[in-house]
Steps between C-alpha positions, in 0.01 A plus 500: 500500500334246276171347599387147436137614526329534163177668388243335275661675201847378595392140564309499171815612317711250695270212401437644151125524558249775452417694815141373476618138502739560790221667698262210431760240603573692820130540583444127443799412721691346212808717555625591849428859592349723764306823508623823652240774512297323234793461259667171419865449592727203434833388644736403221629205706143368534443533125831324427406216739157476337666468158728222628201314648314528169802367314534208744130414462531508121793257514298241692 
């Protein structure tokens, strides 16, 4: 079973960021995520949608 839930390390690699930057963006609400037991988690679909929104905003 594959999961579409990513850790901070996985989302950082997915977005080609450092873990520190991914954590800061999550804490500031810049990237969509949620905490489980104090650890950040991210749905890949939410991250993909966020990327598409960013691209659309850049095009305007």
